[in-house]
N, C-alpha and C positions, 0 to 999 in steps of 0.2 A: 504494500500500500504506500501511497505517497504521503500519508499522514501517520507519523510514527506513534501517535497516541490514540489511534483508532483500533478498536478490537472487533473481531467478528465472532459471533456465537451462532452456531448452527445446531438446531435440534430437529429431531425427527420422531414422529409418533405413529403408532400402528393405525390409528384412526382418530376422528374428532373427539370421541369420548376419552381416549387416552390423553390427548392434549388438554382437554377440559379438566380431567383429574389432576394433571400436573399443575396447571395454573391455580387450582383450588387447594393444592397440598400445603402443608405446613412448611416443608422445605423450600418451596417456591416463594412463599410469603416471607420467610426468613432471608432468602437471597435478595429479594427486592429491598428489604430493610437494610441489609448490609451494603448493597450496591448504591443506594440512594445518596450516600455521603461521598461516593467516589466518582461521581459523574458531574460533568460541567453543563450538560444539556440533556433534554429528554432524548432517549435513543430512538433511532429509526428502525422500522420493522417491515419485513416482507413476510406475509403469511400465505402459503400456497398449499392447497389441498391437491396432492398428487398421488392418488391411489396406485399402488404397485403390488405385485405378488412376488416378493423376493428380489434378489439382486440379479441384474443382467450382466452379460459379458461386456467389457470395454472394447469398443471396436477399434480404437487407435493403437492398442498395445497388446502384444502377445509374446510368449517366450520364443527365444531363438531356437531353431531346430538344429 
């Protein structure tokens, strides 16, 4: 990143209910409380619902034969 003080957090959930349970959990609420004193501005977020059934193979990379 061009901004040395920018951090990226990526989370993935099995479904919307799992994400909801995470946001409503005590550990998430504690994390928000802990992080609120360490940020200079409200974070940006991208929320995408991308249902998949497991991992797929990466097309651009494979083992040498």
